[in-house]
N, C-alpha and C positions, 0 to 999 in steps of 0.2 A: 809887798804885803804889809798891811798895817799891823804893827805889833801892839798887843793889848796887855802885855804882862803887867804894866803899871796899874791896870784896872783891878787886878785881883791878886797878884802875887803878894803884896804887903799883908793881906789878911792871913795868908798861910806862912809868910816869912817868920812870923812870931813863933811858929812851931819848930823852927830850926830843923827842917827836914834833912835827913842824912843823904837820901838818894831818891831818885825818881824811878818808878816801876811803870811798865807799859801794861795797859789793860788787856786781859786775856779774853778771847772771844769764843763762844760756842757755835753751834750750827743747827739748822733745821734740815732733817734728812728724810727724803722720800725713799724708803727702802725698795719700792717697786722700780724706781729709776736709777738708784745709785749703783755704780759699777766700779768704784775706786777712784773716780776723778770728780770734777765739780758738777757733773750732771746729776741732778737729784740731791745735791749737797750745797746748801746755802749758808754761808757764815752770817751770824746775826748776834745781836746784843742779848736777847732773851727769848724764851719760848713763846711769849705772847705774840711775837711776830711770825710764828710758823703758820703756814697755810694748812688747809684741810688735807689730811693724809700724810703730813710730815710729823716727825718725832723730834723733840728737843734733845740735843746732845750737849752736855756741859763742856766747858773749856778743858777740864781735866780728862773727860772721856775722849775728846777730840785728840788730845796729845797721846794718851795711852792706847787708844783704839786703832791707831794706824790710819786715821782719816787724813785728808788733805789739810794743808796749813790754813789757819785762820788768824787774821790779825789786821788791824788798821795800819795803813802805811803805803810803802812803795809797791808791794806785791799786789798787782791789780786783782787777780782772781781771789786772793785770800781776804779781801776787804768785805766787811759786812755790807749788805745791800741797803739802799735807802730808796725812798719813794721819789719818782720823777714827776714833776708837774709841768705840763705843757700849756703855755699861755698864749700860743700863737706867735707867728713871726719867727719860728725856729728857736725861741727862747725857752729853755727848760731849767727850772730851778729844782735843786735837790733838797729834800728835807727829811728828818727822821719820821718814822712811822707814828710816833706818839703826838706829833703836831697836827694842826688843823688840816682837814681835807683840802685837796687842790681846788683852786678857784676855777681852773679850766679842766683839761683832760688829765686824768690820773693814770700815769704809766706804771703804777704799782711798784712794789719792791722786788719784782721778779722780771725786770727788763732783761731781755737777751738771755733767757734761760730755757732749758728744755732739751729733749733728745736731739742730737745733731747740731746744736748751737754751742760753739766753743770759742773762747777768746784766743787770739793769737798768742803763742807762748812768749813772744818778745814784747808784748804790750806792757807799758809801764810809764814811769815819769819821763816826759819829753817825747813820747811816741805820738804819731799822727793818728787821729781817730778815723775809723773807716768801718764800713759794713753795717749800715742801718737796717732796720726792720728785721727780717729773719736770716739775713746773710751770715754765713759762717765760713772761715773765721772772721772775727771782728775785733775791734779795739776801741775802748773808750765810750761806747754807746750804752752806758749804764751809770746810774747814780750809786755811789758807794760812800763809805765813811771818809775816804780820803780824796777820791777822784770825782770831779764834776762831769757832766755830760756836755759834749760839744757837737754842734751841727757841722756839716761840711765833711768832705771825704778827701783824705790824703792831701790836705792843704795846710799851710802853716797856721791858719786861723783855727784849725781843728786840733791843734796840739793839746794834749792833755797833761795835767800836772798834779803831782801828789800835793796834798795839803790845800786843795781848792775848796772842798766842801765846808760849809758853815754848819755849826751845831748851835744848840740853844744857849741862852745867856741868862743867868740868874742875877737879876738886878736888885740890889738892896733897896728896901723902902725907907732907909734912914734918911732923914731930912738934911743932915749935914753933908754938903757936897764932897768933902774929903773922905768922910767915913763911908759915904755911899760908894765911892770908887774902890775904897779899900775892902769893902765887904762883898762886892760883886764879883762874879766869876763865870766862866763858861762851863756848861754842864752837859753831860751825855744823856741826862734823864730829866724827868719832871719832879724829882725828889725835893727840889728846892721850893716848889710852889707852896709857900706857907705864909704866915702873917709877916715874916721878916724879909721875904723875897718875892719878886714877881718874875715869872718865867717869860722871857722874851723869845718869840719864835725865830728860828734861824733865817727865814726869808725876809724878816723885817729889821735885821741888825743894822743895815745901812742908815736907817733913821736915827740910830743911837750912836753912830760913829765908831762901831767896834766890829771886829771879825772874830770868829771862833773856829779856827781850823783844828784838826784833830790833835796836833801837838800842843795846843793851848786849852784843850777841853778836858775837864776832870771827870773822874768816875769814882765810885765807891770801892769797897774791898771786902773780901771774905776773910774773916779773922777767926783765930782759935784762942782758947785760954780765957782767963778771968780778967775783967777790966781792972786796970791799974796794977796788975802784978805779972801774970804770965801771958798777957795778950800779945799775939803775933799775927802779922799779915800773911795769909796763905797765898793770895793772888788778888790782883786788882780786877774788879768786875763792875758791870753796869747794873745788874739786878741780882736779887736774892737767889734766883733759880740757877745761878752760876756757882753757887756754893754747895758743898757736900756736908752731910752730917759728920760731926757736930758743929760745923762752922756757922758763924753768924755774919750776916751782912751789915756793913756800916755804910751810910750815905757819905757824900763828900764832906758835909759839915760835921757829921759824927766822927769821921776819920780824923779830921783836923783837930777837933776838940780833945781826942784821946792822945794826941802827940806821940804817935807810934814810930816816928822817924821815917815815914814813907809818904811819898806824894804820888798819886795815881793819875796818869795821863792816857788818853785814848791811843796815842801813838808817840813815837819818837821821831823827830825831824832828822832824817838821814839824807835828805835831798838838797839841803842848803848847808854850805860849809863855810861860814864866815864868823869872824870874831865880833862880839858885840862892842861897837865903838864907844858906847856910853858906860860900859862896865868898868868899875874901879875896885880893885882888891885892896882892902885895908891891911897893910903889913903890920907885923907885931910891934914895930917901932912907931906906928901911927901914920906912916906915910901911905898915901893911896896911889896905886900904880895901875896903868892900863895894860891891855893885852899886848900891845906892840912893845911896851917896856919889858913885860915878862918874856916875850919872844927873844929879846936881846940879852936877857939876864943869864949869868953863869949858873944860876940856881933854877933855871926854867924847868928842867926835868923833875927836880925835887918838888917844886911848887905845884906842877901839874899832877904829880902822883899823890901829893898829900892833900890838896884842897879840891873838894868836890865842886865848889862854886866856880873855881878857875876852869876846871874841865868843861863845865856846862857853858860858860860864857866866852871862853877862849878856845873853842873847839878846833879851830884851824891851827892855832899856835901849839896846842897840846896834841895835835894829830889824833883827836878822838872821833873825827868823822871824815868822810871822804865823799865828795860829790862833784858831778859834772855841771857845767853851765850849759844846760840843754837848750836854752833859748838862742844861743849864739850860732849863727851860720858860719861854719869853718871855711867852706869853699863850695864851688858849684861844679858839678860833673855831669856833662850831657844834659844841661838845663835842670838838673836836680840839685836842690839845696841840701848839703850834707851837714848834719849836726852831730853831736857826740853820740846820740842814739843810733844814727845811721852808720857812724864809723865803727861801732861795735861788731857789725856783721860784714864789714868789708875785708877783702883779702889783703889790702894794703894797710891795714890798721897799724901794724907794728912799725912800718916805715913812716907813716904819717905821724905817729906818736913821737918820733924823733925830732919833729919840728917843735921848737920851743913854745910858740904860741899855742899850738894844739895841745901840747903836753900840759901847759898851765891851765887851759880851758877844760880839758877832758881828764881831770886828775884821776877820777875813778876808773874810767875806761882804759887810760894809759898807765894806771898804777903808779902815778907820780905824786901821791899825796904827801903833804908836808907843810911846814909853816910858811906863811907868806913872806916874801922878800921885800915887801913895800916898807918904806920908812914911815 
C-alpha cells in the first residue's frame, strides 16, 4: 500500500498533536425493521445519507442507546456503508455518497442489506468473499469505509482486506510544489472544497499518485468551550449532525488551526503491524535513532511509554499493535489453502501455533505479539 503521509502530515505536524483519535460514527435506523442487530441499522457518516423511512442516530446515541457497534476499521458489519459503482467486467469501485454519481450501474450504499440478509460473523480482514446477490450469510460483497468489494467466491482472489477503500483528497491550490504537498490531505468530506483546496474524488486518485485509506483520512470534530481558552474535543466526527448541543463542529482545517492537541482519523490501522523503517526519533542529545535501535535499547520501555511518536511509528517494537499476515498461505489441507483467518476456527489451532513460522506469521491469532527479532 502506498503511504501518503508525506503529502499531508507536515501541514499538521506544525500543530504538534499530542494524540490521534478515531472518528465516531452514527447510524441510519429503520425502526420498522430494526430488531437489535444490523438489520434495519446502517452505520453512516451523517444523516444526509439516510434513506426514506430511516432516522439518524448520533454517535453518542449509538453508544448510550445499546445499538450495535459502529466504526470504520476491521469490524466488517460496523463499517459505514459506501456506494458501489459497477462498471462492467466484474469491476466495482467504492466511493463516498457525496461524490459524483456512478458512470455505470449504481449499487447504492445499501448493498446486501434487508431482512434475512446477514454477514457471516467471521467475516473480516483476510476473509474470503462469498455470497453475491441475495445470498445469506455473505462476506465482503459490500462497499464500506474500510473494505472494498471483491468479485469471485471463496477464492484467494476474492480475499477482502481492511484499509482497501479510498476516500477523497483535498489538494491544495498553492503553486509552490513543496507547499502544495504540505497543505494537501485526505478528507472524509467535501468541507475542503474552497478557494484554497480542490476536492479530488476517490476513484480518480490513481491519476494523482496517492491513496487515501481510512487510517490516513481526516475528519473534523465536535468541540465544547470557548475558542482559545476552554475549548476541548468531545469526539471526532465527519459532520455537524454528529454533535450535540452545545457542541460546535470544526472542519479538518479549523481543527488544525485551533491547535487542540488532537488529530482525527477515520480509523486506526490495527491490521498491519510493522515499524516504519524511515522513522527516526531525535534523542535529547541530538542523535537520531531508528525503531530497530530502540528495540535493542535498555531504555526501550521508557521511550515507548513516554514518546507518542515512537509508539505510533515503532508499533511492533513498542507492542502497541498486533496483526496477522493474512495474505500468507500457511499450509494446504485437503486441497484447501489455510491462512491465519482459516486457522482461527480450526481445532488444531493451538498445536499449529506452536510451530515457529506460524507463530510469527499469525501473531494475533496465536497471541504471540512482540517486538521483531530481525537485525
